[in-house]
N, C-alpha and C positions, 0 to 999 in steps of 0.2 A: 504494500500500500504506500502510495506517495503522499506528498503534502499538497494542500490546495495551492500554496504559493508556487510550487514547481509546476503544477497543472496549469495554473494561470499563465505562467511564463511560456509553457509550450503552446497554449491556445493563442497567446498574443503573437508568438513567433510564427505560428502556422497561419495566423489571421483567419482562423476557423470561423469565428462569429461573423466577421465581415463577409466571408464567402457564403456562409449559410444564409445571411440576410439578403444578399444579392440574388441568390438562387430562389429564395422564397418570393422575392419581388417579381422575378421573371416568370415563375410558375403562375403566380396570381394574375399577372398581365395576360398570359396565355389563356387561362380559363375565363377571364373577363372577355377577351376578344372572341373566344369560342361561344360563350353564352350570348354575347351581342349578336354574333352571326346567326345564331339559332333563334333569336328573338325572345330569349328567356330573361325578361326584364327584372323579375324578382331575384333570380340568381345573380344577375349583374350587380344589382344593388347590394345584395348580401356580400358578394366578393369584394366590392369596392369598400364596403364598411370594414370588412376583415383586413383589407390592405391598410386602412387608416389606423386600425386599432391593435394590430398584432405586435407593435413595437413594445408595448408595456409587457405583454406576455413573453416576448423575446428576451427582455432583460431578466426575467425570472428563469428562463431557459438557460441563460448564460451561467447563472449560479448552479443550477442542476448539472450542467455540463462539466463545470469545474469539479464538483463533488464526485461525479461518476468517473471522470478521468483520473482523479486522485485515487479512487478506490480500485481502479482497473490496472494502473501502472505504478511501478515503484519509481522513486526519484531517479534511480540509475536509468531505467527505461525511458523516462521522460527526458533525461539529458540526451540519450541517443536519438530520440524523436526530434528534439530541438536541433541537434546537429543535422539530421536528415532534412528537416524542413528549412534549414538555412542554405541548402544547396540551391544554386541559381536555377537549375532545371526544374526542381520541385517547386520553387517559388513561382516560376513562370506557369507551370502546370496548374497550380492552385489559383493563381491570379486569373487565368483564362477559363477555369472550370465553369463558372456561372455564365460567361459569354458563350461558351460551347453549348451549354444546356439551352440557353436562349435561342441560339441559331438552330439547334435541333427542333425546338418547339415551334419556331417560326416556319421552318421548312415543312414540318408535319402539318401545321395549320394550313399552309398553302396547298399541300397535297390533298387535304380533306375538303377542299372547295368543290 
């Protein structure tokens, strides 16, 4: 079991929360566009409301993520993960992950027209 401080350091180095947030934004945008296309106004309204309100829940999720990460990995393992996520190729992969998901969702939405 690791410490929350080391877990927080890993999550900050890997920018996990930033990437998760961006991915959630893209996924919500996809489902909003799909619901608009289908004329499902109620679902559009619900999703837009969720997009505006999830930030508060996301802050709570950050705390939970830190706790679970600390319970899952030892400090030594977290140090290894910090080194791994400091690799430029991994940093690039993580930085582009949400954009890749967004591009996939956009292409899928286009194909379903």
